[in-house]
C-alpha positions as CSV (number, residue, x, y, z in Angstrom):
1,X,-6.8,-38.0,5.4
2,X,-3.2,-39.0,4.9
3,X,-3.5,-38.5,1.2
4,X,-4.6,-35.0,1.8
5,X,-1.6,-34.3,4.1
6,X,0.8,-35.8,1.6
7,X,-0.6,-33.5,-1.1
8,X,-0.5,-30.5,1.1
9,X,3.1,-31.2,2.2
10,X,4.1,-31.7,-1.5
11,X,2.6,-28.4,-2.5
12,X,4.3,-26.6,0.3
13,X,7.6,-28.2,-0.7
14,X,7.2,-27.0,-4.2
15,X,6.4,-23.5,-3.0
16,X,9.5,-23.4,-0.9
17,X,11.7,-24.7,-3.7
18,X,10.4,-22.2,-6.3
19,X,12.7,-19.3,-6.7
20,X,11.1,-15.9,-6.2
21,X,11.8,-13.3,-8.9
22,X,11.5,-9.6,-8.4
23,X,9.5,-7.7,-11.0
24,X,11.4,-6.0,-13.8
25,X,12.0,-2.3,-13.4
26,X,10.4,-0.2,-16.2
27,X,12.8,2.5,-17.6
28,X,12.0,5.6,-19.6
29,X,15.1,5.7,-21.9
30,X,16.6,3.2,-24.3
31,X,20.1,3.1,-25.6
32,X,20.6,1.1,-28.8
33,X,23.6,0.1,-30.8
34,X,23.4,0.2,-34.6
35,X,25.7,-1.0,-37.4
36,X,25.5,0.4,-40.9
37,X,26.9,-2.6,-42.9
38,X,27.5,-0.5,-46.0
39,X,29.5,2.2,-44.3
40,X,31.0,-0.2,-41.7
41,X,30.1,2.3,-38.9
42,X,28.8,1.5,-35.4
43,X,26.8,4.2,-33.7
44,X,24.9,4.6,-30.4
45,X,21.5,6.2,-30.4
46,X,19.2,6.8,-27.4
47,X,15.6,8.0,-27.1
48,X,12.6,8.1,-24.9
49,X,10.3,5.0,-24.6
50,X,7.3,5.6,-26.8
51,X,9.0,8.1,-29.2
52,X,10.6,7.5,-32.5
53,X,14.4,7.4,-33.0
54,X,16.0,7.4,-36.5
55,X,18.9,5.3,-37.5
56,X,19.7,5.6,-41.2
57,X,16.5,4.8,-43.0
58,X,15.0,3.1,-40.0
59,X,12.6,4.5,-37.5
60,X,12.7,2.7,-34.2
61,X,10.0,3.0,-31.5
62,X,10.6,1.4,-28.1
63,X,7.3,0.5,-26.7
64,X,8.8,-0.7,-23.3
65,X,12.2,-1.0,-21.8
66,X,12.8,-2.9,-18.6
67,X,15.8,-3.8,-16.5
68,X,16.2,-6.4,-13.8
69,X,16.8,-5.4,-10.2
70,X,20.4,-5.2,-9.0
71,X,20.2,-8.4,-6.9
72,X,19.4,-10.5,-10.0
73,X,21.4,-11.5,-13.1
74,X,21.8,-8.3,-15.1
75,X,19.5,-8.0,-18.1
76,X,17.9,-5.3,-20.2
77,X,15.1,-6.0,-22.6
78,X,13.0,-3.8,-24.9
79,X,9.9,-4.3,-27.1
80,X,10.8,-2.6,-30.3
81,X,8.9,-1.7,-33.5
82,X,11.2,-0.9,-36.4
83,X,9.9,0.7,-39.7
84,X,11.7,1.2,-43.0
85,X,11.5,4.9,-44.1
86,X,11.4,6.1,-47.7
87,X,8.8,5.5,-50.4
88,X,5.1,5.9,-50.0
89,X,4.4,3.5,-47.2
90,X,6.4,2.7,-44.1
91,X,6.6,-1.1,-43.8
92,X,7.3,-2.6,-40.4
93,X,10.5,-4.7,-40.7
94,X,10.6,-5.8,-37.0
95,X,8.3,-6.1,-34.0
96,X,9.4,-8.0,-30.9
97,X,11.5,-8.2,-27.8
98,X,15.3,-7.7,-28.0
99,X,17.5,-8.7,-25.1
100,X,20.8,-7.0,-24.3
101,X,22.5,-10.2,-23.2
102,X,21.4,-12.2,-26.3
103,X,21.3,-9.9,-29.4
104,X,21.1,-12.8,-31.8
105,X,18.1,-14.3,-30.0
106,X,15.6,-12.0,-31.6
107,X,17.5,-10.0,-34.3
108,X,16.5,-7.5,-36.9
109,X,16.9,-9.2,-40.3
110,X,17.9,-6.2,-42.5
111,X,20.3,-6.1,-45.5
112,X,21.9,-2.7,-44.4
113,X,21.5,-2.3,-40.7
114,X,21.9,-4.3,-37.4
115,X,20.2,-2.9,-34.3
116,X,20.6,-4.2,-30.8
117,X,19.7,-3.1,-27.2
118,X,22.6,-1.8,-25.1
119,X,20.8,-0.8,-22.0
120,X,17.7,0.7,-20.5
121,X,18.0,3.7,-18.1
122,X,16.0,6.4,-16.4
123,X,16.3,10.0,-17.6
124,X,18.2,11.1,-14.4
125,X,20.9,8.4,-15.1
126,X,21.0,9.5,-18.8
127,X,21.7,13.2,-17.9
128,X,24.5,12.2,-15.5
129,X,26.6,10.4,-18.2
């Protein structure tokens, strides 16, 4: 019986020590930064989650864009699919998560363009800017 109590107390202690995280907040608009390495120009593009946004010869589709709640460390993350336009086919050049705080963690490897997530926001916030 004492072994059972020790195990139960240990499990309760672990549960108390574990930090509770709030769920990410889904947003409906993504704001991206883009660098054209040839022209040496930086631009900002935004679009709705689920719709295509063009940057140069790239087509970018944000499948999801989430933001952390205000009481946690600020972070915006998006799952992106990026396609190369031009030619007969449209090859996918990137598919994965990008994080605003760590753009190099999961970067687009492209000879002409760099793309990164700036922020995720809701349409009401987008209109007020």
